[in-house]
One Martini backbone bead per residue (centre of mass of N, CA, C, O) as a GRO file, in nm:
protein
  272
    1MET     BB    1  -7.312 -16.450  -8.009
    2LYS     BB    2  -7.163 -16.541  -8.275
    3ASN     BB    3  -6.918 -16.687  -8.419
    4ILE     BB    4  -6.721 -16.613  -8.681
    5SER     BB    5  -6.687 -16.919  -8.777
    6ASP     BB    6  -7.022 -16.920  -8.844
    7ILE     BB    7  -6.964 -16.705  -9.070
    8PRO     BB    8  -7.014 -16.607  -9.380
    9LEU     BB    9  -6.863 -16.522  -9.701
   10MET     BB   10  -6.948 -16.285  -9.945
   11ILE     BB   11  -6.835 -16.254 -10.293
   12LEU     BB   12  -6.799 -16.021 -10.545
   13CYS     BB   13  -6.709 -16.181 -10.884
   14GLY     BB   14  -6.870 -16.079 -11.174
   15GLY     BB   15  -6.703 -15.873 -11.297
   16LYS     BB   16  -6.492 -15.718 -11.562
   17GLY     BB   17  -6.283 -15.487 -11.533
   18THR     BB   18  -6.233 -15.251 -11.763
   19ARG     BB   19  -5.983 -15.081 -11.622
   20LEU     BB   20  -5.820 -15.381 -11.659
   21ARG     BB   21  -5.802 -15.489 -11.958
   22ASP     BB   22  -5.512 -15.613 -11.998
   23VAL     BB   23  -5.593 -15.842 -11.779
   24THR     BB   24  -5.924 -15.905 -11.802
   25GLU     BB   25  -5.926 -16.061 -12.076
   26LEU     BB   26  -5.821 -16.329 -11.912
   27LEU     BB   27  -5.938 -16.215 -11.632
   28PRO     BB   28  -6.092 -16.176 -11.359
   29LYS     BB   29  -6.033 -15.948 -11.126
   30PRO     BB   30  -6.019 -16.144 -10.865
   31MET     BB   31  -5.777 -16.312 -11.037
   32VAL     BB   32  -5.580 -16.105 -10.996
   33ALA     BB   33  -5.255 -16.068 -10.904
   34ILE     BB   34  -5.084 -16.080 -10.589
   35GLY     BB   35  -4.831 -16.203 -10.684
   36GLU     BB   36  -4.928 -16.551 -10.673
   37GLN     BB   37  -5.216 -16.442 -10.587
   38PRO     BB   38  -5.525 -16.368 -10.583
   39ILE     BB   39  -5.716 -16.124 -10.446
   40VAL     BB   40  -5.932 -16.316 -10.327
   41TRP     BB   41  -5.732 -16.463 -10.140
   42HIS     BB   42  -5.656 -16.219  -9.966
   43ILE     BB   43  -5.938 -16.174  -9.856
   44MET     BB   44  -5.978 -16.453  -9.729
   45LYS     BB   45  -5.733 -16.437  -9.536
   46SER     BB   46  -5.839 -16.195  -9.369
   47TYR     BB   47  -6.085 -16.354  -9.257
   48ALA     BB   48  -5.941 -16.616  -9.157
   49ALA     BB   49  -5.785 -16.470  -8.923
   50PHE     BB   50  -6.091 -16.471  -8.767
   51GLY     BB   51  -6.232 -16.774  -8.868
   52VAL     BB   52  -6.316 -16.781  -9.148
   53ARG     BB   53  -6.443 -17.073  -9.370
   54ARG     BB   54  -6.688 -16.956  -9.536
   55PHE     BB   55  -6.752 -16.938  -9.895
   56ILE     BB   56  -6.919 -16.710 -10.133
   57LEU     BB   57  -6.909 -16.699 -10.482
   58CYS     BB   58  -7.002 -16.449 -10.713
   59LEU     BB   59  -7.049 -16.544 -11.036
   60GLY     BB   60  -6.955 -16.471 -11.396
   61TYR     BB   61  -6.712 -16.367 -11.530
   62LYS     BB   62  -6.515 -16.615 -11.595
   63ARG     BB   63  -6.581 -16.870 -11.398
   64GLU     BB   64  -6.363 -17.085 -11.484
   65ALA     BB   65  -6.125 -16.963 -11.323
   66PHE     BB   66  -6.232 -17.047 -11.042
   67VAL     BB   67  -6.267 -17.346 -11.087
   68ASP     BB   68  -5.973 -17.411 -11.152
   69TYR     BB   69  -5.841 -17.296 -10.895
   70PHE     BB   70  -6.006 -17.460 -10.668
   71VAL     BB   71  -5.989 -17.751 -10.773
   72ASN     BB   72  -5.650 -17.702 -10.800
   73TYR     BB   73  -5.524 -17.591 -10.536
   74HIS     BB   74  -5.330 -17.816 -10.426
   75LEU     BB   75  -5.159 -17.834 -10.685
   76ARG     BB   76  -5.063 -17.527 -10.665
   77THR     BB   77  -4.961 -17.539 -10.329
   78SER     BB   78  -4.846 -17.839 -10.344
   79ASP     BB   79  -4.696 -18.114 -10.300
   80ALA     BB   80  -4.679 -18.397 -10.541
   81THR     BB   81  -4.780 -18.734 -10.616
   82ILE     BB   82  -4.807 -18.896 -10.939
   83LYS     BB   83  -4.987 -19.166 -11.060
   84LEU     BB   84  -4.979 -19.319 -11.344
   85GLY     BB   85  -5.247 -19.412 -11.565
   86HIS     BB   86  -5.565 -19.544 -11.564
   87THR     BB   87  -5.536 -19.495 -11.227
   88PRO     BB   88  -5.483 -19.224 -11.099
   89ASP     BB   89  -5.273 -19.086 -10.829
   90ILE     BB   90  -5.281 -18.860 -10.540
   91THR     BB   91  -5.020 -18.719 -10.332
   92PHE     BB   92  -5.009 -18.515 -10.062
   93HIS     BB   93  -4.772 -18.278  -9.915
   94GLY     BB   94  -4.911 -18.166  -9.677
   95GLU     BB   95  -5.073 -17.879  -9.517
   96SER     BB   96  -5.277 -17.627  -9.552
   97ASP     BB   97  -5.429 -17.342  -9.422
   98GLU     BB   98  -5.691 -17.406  -9.632
   99ALA     BB   99  -5.818 -17.697  -9.572
  100ASP     BB  100  -6.097 -17.571  -9.416
  101TRP     BB  101  -6.216 -17.460  -9.659
  102GLU     BB  102  -6.537 -17.338  -9.787
  103VAL     BB  103  -6.630 -17.331 -10.138
  104THR     BB  104  -6.876 -17.151 -10.313
  105LEU     BB  105  -6.977 -17.174 -10.657
  106ALA     BB  106  -7.179 -16.908 -10.773
  107GLY     BB  107  -7.398 -16.869 -11.019
  108THR     BB  108  -7.509 -16.515 -11.128
  109GLY     BB  109  -7.436 -16.418 -11.396
  110GLU     BB  110  -7.274 -16.232 -11.635
  111ASP     BB  111  -7.491 -15.955 -11.635
  112SER     BB  112  -7.526 -15.904 -11.349
  113MET     BB  113  -7.601 -15.746 -11.066
  114THR     BB  114  -7.528 -15.716 -10.733
  115GLY     BB  115  -7.810 -15.766 -10.612
  116TYR     BB  116  -7.870 -16.032 -10.762
  117ARG     BB  117  -7.627 -16.192 -10.661
  118VAL     BB  118  -7.718 -16.200 -10.371
  119TRP     BB  119  -7.991 -16.334 -10.415
  120LYS     BB  120  -7.880 -16.592 -10.556
  121ALA     BB  121  -7.666 -16.677 -10.318
  122ALA     BB  122  -7.855 -16.700 -10.059
  123LYS     BB  123  -7.922 -17.014 -10.086
  124TYR     BB  124  -7.629 -17.084  -9.934
  125LEU     BB  125  -7.749 -17.030  -9.684
  126LYS     BB  126  -7.813 -17.117  -9.382
  127GLU     BB  127  -8.068 -17.146  -9.164
  128ASP     BB  128  -7.867 -17.028  -8.915
  129ASP     BB  129  -7.806 -16.771  -9.090
  130ASP     BB  130  -7.855 -16.447  -8.977
  131CYS     BB  131  -7.568 -16.377  -9.104
  132PHE     BB  132  -7.330 -16.188  -9.323
  133PHE     BB  133  -7.067 -16.143  -9.515
  134LEU     BB  134  -6.968 -15.861  -9.737
  135THR     BB  135  -6.783 -15.827 -10.051
  136TYR     BB  136  -6.540 -15.737 -10.263
  137GLY     BB  137  -6.306 -15.865 -10.527
  138ASP     BB  138  -6.103 -15.566 -10.523
  139GLY     BB  139  -6.025 -15.541 -10.200
  140VAL     BB  140  -5.799 -15.426  -9.945
  141SER     BB  141  -5.749 -15.473  -9.578
  142ASP     BB  142  -5.711 -15.389  -9.209
  143VAL     BB  143  -5.964 -15.489  -9.101
  144ASP     BB  144  -6.145 -15.551  -8.808
  145ILE     BB  145  -6.366 -15.801  -8.804
  146ARG     BB  146  -6.447 -15.816  -8.507
  147LYS     BB  147  -6.531 -15.516  -8.472
  148LEU     BB  148  -6.736 -15.511  -8.695
  149TYR     BB  149  -6.926 -15.726  -8.573
  150GLN     BB  150  -6.977 -15.586  -8.302
  151THR     BB  151  -7.099 -15.329  -8.419
  152HIS     BB  152  -7.337 -15.465  -8.553
  153ARG     BB  153  -7.470 -15.596  -8.303
  154GLU     BB  154  -7.500 -15.326  -8.137
  155SER     BB  155  -7.690 -15.171  -8.346
  156GLY     BB  156  -7.943 -15.348  -8.475
  157LYS     BB  157  -7.897 -15.364  -8.772
  158LEU     BB  158  -7.913 -15.491  -9.106
  159VAL     BB  159  -7.655 -15.302  -9.177
  160THR     BB  160  -7.292 -15.288  -9.214
  161VAL     BB  161  -7.051 -15.047  -9.300
  162THR     BB  162  -6.738 -14.965  -9.427
  163ALA     BB  163  -6.564 -14.674  -9.360
  164VAL     BB  164  -6.367 -14.491  -9.596
  165HIS     BB  165  -6.108 -14.326  -9.739
  166PRO     BB  166  -6.093 -14.156 -10.036
  167GLU     BB  167  -6.088 -14.081 -10.336
  168ALA     BB  168  -6.257 -13.828 -10.512
  169ARG     BB  169  -6.389 -14.028 -10.738
  170PHE     BB  170  -6.582 -14.095 -10.519
  171GLY     BB  171  -6.842 -14.153 -10.346
  172GLN     BB  172  -7.022 -14.054 -10.049
  173MET     BB  173  -7.115 -14.073  -9.722
  174LEU     BB  174  -7.392 -13.993  -9.506
  175LEU     BB  175  -7.349 -13.906  -9.167
  176ASP     BB  176  -7.528 -13.993  -8.848
  177GLY     BB  177  -7.318 -14.089  -8.669
  178ASP     BB  178  -7.407 -14.444  -8.682
  179THR     BB  179  -7.570 -14.344  -8.943
  180VAL     BB  180  -7.692 -14.391  -9.263
  181ARG     BB  181  -7.853 -14.140  -9.489
  182GLY     BB  182  -7.657 -14.145  -9.753
  183PHE     BB  183  -7.549 -14.016 -10.081
  184GLU     BB  184  -7.259 -13.882 -10.260
  185GLU     BB  185  -7.150 -13.763 -10.560
  186LYS     BB  186  -6.848 -13.683 -10.617
  187PRO     BB  187  -6.665 -13.516 -10.441
  188PRO     BB  188  -6.408 -13.279 -10.439
  189ARG     BB  189  -6.326 -13.437 -10.179
  190GLY     BB  190  -6.141 -13.703  -9.979
  191ASP     BB  191  -6.256 -13.653  -9.654
  192GLY     BB  192  -6.451 -13.866  -9.649
  193TYR     BB  193  -6.679 -14.135  -9.712
  194ILE     BB  194  -6.689 -14.479  -9.803
  195ASN     BB  195  -6.779 -14.780  -9.926
  196GLY     BB  196  -6.542 -15.054  -9.866
  197GLY     BB  197  -6.706 -15.271  -9.774
  198PHE     BB  198  -6.708 -15.481  -9.535
  199MET     BB  199  -6.985 -15.633  -9.458
  200VAL     BB  200  -7.297 -15.665  -9.264
  201LEU     BB  201  -7.573 -15.901  -9.293
  202GLN     BB  202  -7.882 -15.961  -9.263
  203LYS     BB  203  -8.105 -16.175  -9.391
  204GLN     BB  204  -8.339 -15.965  -9.387
  205PHE     BB  205  -8.227 -15.775  -9.600
  206VAL     BB  206  -8.289 -15.952  -9.843
  207ASP     BB  207  -8.598 -15.977  -9.799
  208ARG     BB  208  -8.653 -15.655  -9.801
  209TYR     BB  209  -8.440 -15.530 -10.052
  210VAL     BB  210  -8.412 -15.786 -10.235
  211THR     BB  211  -8.425 -15.900 -10.573
  212ASP     BB  212  -8.479 -16.061 -10.906
  213ASP     BB  213  -8.333 -15.820 -11.037
  214LYS     BB  214  -8.072 -15.809 -11.265
  215ASN     BB  215  -8.051 -15.468 -11.245
  216MET     BB  216  -7.963 -15.467 -10.945
  217PHE     BB  217  -7.809 -15.245 -10.738
  218LEU     BB  218  -7.695 -15.255 -10.427
  219GLU     BB  219  -7.607 -14.939 -10.405
  220ARG     BB  220  -7.896 -14.838 -10.441
  221VAL     BB  221  -8.169 -14.958 -10.337
  222PRO     BB  222  -8.094 -15.131 -10.090
  223LEU     BB  223  -7.895 -14.935  -9.941
  224GLY     BB  224  -8.066 -14.679  -9.975
  225SER     BB  225  -8.316 -14.783  -9.822
  226ALA     BB  226  -8.177 -14.851  -9.556
  227ALA     BB  227  -8.084 -14.564  -9.500
  228GLY     BB  228  -8.371 -14.431  -9.508
  229ASP     BB  229  -8.468 -14.635  -9.260
  230GLY     BB  230  -8.223 -14.672  -9.047
  231ASN     BB  231  -8.065 -14.973  -9.129
  232MET     BB  232  -7.769 -14.831  -9.128
  233GLY     BB  233  -7.448 -14.888  -9.037
  234VAL     BB  234  -7.116 -14.799  -8.896
  235TYR     BB  235  -6.762 -14.859  -8.972
  236ARG     BB  236  -6.476 -14.702  -8.887
  237HIS     BB  237  -6.186 -14.680  -9.104
  238GLU     BB  238  -5.833 -14.564  -9.060
  239GLY     BB  239  -5.685 -14.748  -9.232
  240PHE     BB  240  -5.626 -14.969  -9.465
  241TRP     BB  241  -5.726 -14.907  -9.818
  242GLN     BB  242  -5.758 -15.096 -10.140
  243CYS     BB  243  -5.820 -15.090 -10.460
  244MET     BB  244  -5.845 -15.259 -10.801
  245ASP     BB  245  -5.913 -15.042 -11.081
  246ASN     BB  246  -5.614 -15.014 -11.196
  247GLN     BB  247  -5.289 -15.008 -11.291
  248ARG     BB  248  -5.180 -14.845 -11.054
  249GLU     BB  249  -5.307 -15.025 -10.826
  250TYR     BB  250  -5.183 -15.288 -10.914
  251GLN     BB  251  -4.888 -15.195 -10.869
  252LEU     BB  252  -4.909 -15.111 -10.574
  253LEU     BB  253  -4.986 -15.389 -10.452
  254ASN     BB  254  -4.735 -15.540 -10.561
  255ASP     BB  255  -4.524 -15.364 -10.421
  256LEU     BB  256  -4.617 -15.422 -10.131
  257TRP     BB  257  -4.573 -15.726 -10.142
  258LYS     BB  258  -4.266 -15.721 -10.216
  259SER     BB  259  -4.188 -15.564  -9.943
  260ARG     BB  260  -4.321 -15.728  -9.695
  261LYS     BB  261  -4.556 -15.474  -9.611
  262ALA     BB  262  -4.846 -15.554  -9.630
  263PRO     BB  263  -5.113 -15.419  -9.464
  264TRP     BB  264  -5.337 -15.657  -9.501
  265THR     BB  265  -5.144 -15.867  -9.315
  266LYS     BB  266  -5.169 -15.793  -9.008
  267TYR     BB  267  -5.356 -16.074  -8.921
  268TRP     BB  268  -5.154 -16.248  -9.103
  269GLN     BB  269  -4.965 -16.515  -9.210
  270ARG     BB  270  -4.748 -16.537  -9.439
  271SER     BB  271  -4.694 -16.709  -9.702
  272LYS     BB  272  -4.415 -16.897  -9.839
   0.00000   0.00000   0.00000
């Protein structure tokens, strides 16, 4: 079994986040801040706590915000001395915890759907990447990534999804033991499970279920087909999970961060 440090994380970052319109008219949703850093950084930190160092961001809406943030990351987060003139020179003082991160900014189309974004970005997987992590750019959790990966390997399935308890406004997954059999749209109660992101996919999943159709939703045909074929496993997470889908959730996550007790930082040392 490969070390987690050898497995890349792909993050879906291309959506417009229309229910956070007051904020996302200026920024794509994954770049909306919790505290001083965008939510996508918080997600990356949670994976990095388990050794993940390679990230592939599937970009679309306002991709320039990601380019500016990551190209200028050290200037934003470190002290620096800048020598001005015709040949300016920058000296950074100290090394950040993220110095060994490798971030691929993959343009996947402004109006593309999630399935196509995965297909488009898959070209940045290395030849020996037999699997990869995949998640959404708008949710944080204290998922144990190591246990998730172990569960996936032991299942022998092409994809493993993290099942979390939702608010009732989401659709839920239909589980048969440790196999996902289908999906139910918006049940009346929130005591079931939904796909909370934090997935592990074999590269074979992309070859078998994902196509170059720009209108393909990952959550419909690819994941639905895998579930129907018995190729989808589940990792049940009973801990913290929260997406940032509206203003109330945006405020909740920022309040948790300000309290210095943000549950999603369980496995990582908070930056000062």
